[in-house]
C-alpha positions in Angstrom: 65.6 88.8 105.5 63.3 88.9 102.5 59.8 87.8 101.8 59.5 85.2 99.1 56.2 84.1 97.6 55.7 80.4 96.6 53.0 78.5 94.7 52.4 74.8 94.6 52.2 73.4 91.1 49.9 70.6 92.3 47.2 72.3 94.5 47.9 76.0 93.5 48.3 77.0 97.2 50.1 80.4 97.4 52.0 81.6 100.5 54.8 83.9 101.6 57.8 83.1 103.7 60.5 85.2 105.4 63.8 83.7 104.4 67.5 84.8 104.4 68.9 85.3 101.0 71.4 82.6 101.6 68.7 80.0 102.5 67.8 77.3 100.0 64.4 77.8 98.3 61.5 75.6 99.6 60.9 72.6 97.4 57.7 70.9 98.6 54.3 72.0 99.6 53.3 71.5 103.3 49.6 70.9 102.3 49.9 68.3 99.5 53.6 67.5 99.1 53.6 68.9 95.5 56.5 70.8 93.9 56.9 74.5 94.8 57.9 77.3 92.5 59.2 80.7 93.8 57.3 83.5 92.3 58.6 86.9 91.2 56.4 89.7 92.1 56.4 93.5 92.4 58.3 95.0 95.4 57.1 97.8 97.6 59.6 100.6 97.5 58.9 103.7 99.6 61.3 106.5 100.3 60.6 108.2 103.6 62.2 111.0 105.6 64.7 113.6 104.7 67.9 113.0 102.8 66.5 112.0 99.5 68.5 113.9 96.9 65.8 115.1 94.6 63.6 116.5 97.4 66.1 117.7 99.9 69.7 118.3 98.9 69.0 119.7 95.4 66.6 122.3 96.7 68.9 123.3 99.5 71.8 123.9 97.0 69.5 126.0 94.8 68.4 128.1 97.8 72.0 128.6 99.0 73.2 129.6 95.5 70.4 132.0 95.0 71.0 133.6 98.5 74.7 133.9 97.7 73.9 135.6 94.4 71.4 138.0 96.1 74.0 138.8 98.8 76.7 139.6 96.3 74.4 141.8 94.2 73.4 143.7 97.4 77.0 144.2 98.5 77.9 145.4 94.9 75.0 148.0 95.0 76.1 149.3 98.4 79.7 149.7 97.3 78.7 151.6 94.2 76.7 154.2 96.2 
């Protein structure tokens, strides 16, 4: 379900409606019977939780790579002694 915003061309009444994407757009205003236009607005987009690549996976890979490099350099030093 998506939230769609409509405006009446006659009385300028604005409102939001929850509709399925497959539903037909509304055509007439409930208040005055005028023609409705579906508006295009900004969407709210929020990323929450773990699993977002930039903040989680990329850093884990860098840490694992640096730990492997440190581990191999430590083992090389001990084998040289």
